[in-house]
C-alpha distance (Angstrom), angle and dihedral (degrees) to the residues before:
residue distance angle dihedral
M1 . . .
A2 3.75 . .
Q3 3.85 116.2 .
S4 3.74 118.3 -132.0
Q5 3.83 116.2 -114.1
P6 3.77 119.4 -122.2
F7 3.77 113.5 -99.0
T8 3.77 112.4 -130.7
L9 3.80 120.9 -166.8
H10 3.78 125.4 -145.9
L11 3.82 113.8 -134.9
P12 2.89 112.2 -92.5
P13 3.83 92.3 22.9
T14 3.79 120.7 -113.0
E15 3.86 119.1 -115.8
K16 3.81 88.3 -112.4
E17 3.81 90.9 53.8
L18 3.70 90.6 50.1
Q19 3.78 92.2 50.6
V20 3.76 90.5 54.6
L21 3.83 90.9 49.2
Y22 3.79 91.4 49.3
S23 3.91 91.6 47.9
I24 3.79 88.4 57.7
G25 3.76 95.2 50.9
V26 3.78 108.3 -86.0
L27 3.80 108.1 147.7
R28 3.81 116.1 -116.9
P29 3.84 116.5 -126.4
E30 3.88 91.4 -118.7
K31 3.85 89.0 57.0
L32 3.83 94.7 55.3
E33 3.85 120.9 97.0
H34 3.77 119.1 -130.2
G35 3.82 109.9 -107.1
A36 3.79 96.0 13.0
H37 3.76 122.8 129.5
Y38 3.79 118.9 -122.4
S39 3.71 133.6 -168.8
G40 3.80 116.6 -138.9
E41 3.80 147.2 121.8
L42 3.70 129.2 -64.0
R43 3.88 116.6 179.4
G44 3.80 90.3 -24.1
T45 3.90 95.1 -49.4
T46 3.74 125.4 106.1
V47 3.72 113.2 -117.4
T48 3.75 142.9 169.0
G49 3.75 117.1 -124.3
R50 3.80 135.1 178.2
W51 3.86 116.1 -132.0
H52 3.85 118.1 -129.2
A53 3.79 103.6 -165.5
T54 3.89 95.0 -172.7
K55 3.73 94.0 50.5
R56 3.90 92.6 34.3
H57 3.78 97.1 -135.6
F58 3.86 141.0 98.1
V59 3.85 121.3 -114.8
V60 3.80 107.7 -141.3
W61 3.74 138.1 175.3
H62 3.82 115.5 -111.1
T63 3.71 128.8 -171.4
E64 3.80 119.9 -156.2
H65 3.78 128.2 167.1
G66 3.86 87.4 -9.0
K67 3.76 94.9 -57.3
R68 3.82 119.1 114.4
T69 3.67 119.9 -145.4
L70 3.77 141.2 159.3
R71 3.81 122.2 -110.9
T72 3.81 138.0 168.5
V73 3.86 125.1 -116.6
P74 3.86 126.9 178.3
H75 3.72 126.7 -117.3
V76 3.86 110.3 -92.1
S77 3.88 88.8 -106.5
A78 3.90 91.4 63.2
A79 3.89 96.6 37.2
K80 3.83 116.9 136.7
T81 3.78 92.1 169.4
E82 3.82 138.4 29.4
D83 3.76 87.8 -91.3
M84 3.82 101.0 95.8
M85 3.79 138.6 122.6
I86 3.68 121.1 -124.5
P87 3.78 103.9 -159.4
L88 3.79 115.5 -147.8
S89 3.76 106.6 167.7
R90 3.76 145.2 -4.4
Q91 3.86 115.5 -108.2
E92 3.74 144.5 171.5
P93 3.79 104.9 -116.2
V94 3.81 123.0 -130.4
A95 3.84 113.4 -117.4
S96 3.91 92.6 -92.3
Q97 3.74 90.7 54.6
R98 3.73 100.2 45.3
I99 3.82 118.9 113.8
S100 3.75 114.1 -149.9
D101 3.82 121.8 -129.0
Y102 3.82 91.3 -113.5
A103 3.84 93.1 50.9
F104 3.74 89.7 43.9
E105 3.76 94.4 55.3
T106 3.78 98.4 38.9
T107 3.86 100.8 42.8
């Protein structure tokens, strides 16, 4: 059985790379609903992020050194660094993943 090759993205991703991602189920930014929560990948970890259509980024929970904070990350299509969200599905977050309206607008 042939093994799949790792997929490496250029930063920012090329149009061809984005088309491959979209063909395997990554959600396009124009298909995302403002304020909705999405499950996806961020640096190889599954995360929940809330899409801000006006600011064109996700607001996600981030834990570092035991401290939990909110931060913003771009959609993979606008990534300039490895910090990017690859949205895979819309979801209703559990209470610990929910991002309040105030935090969403001010982060």
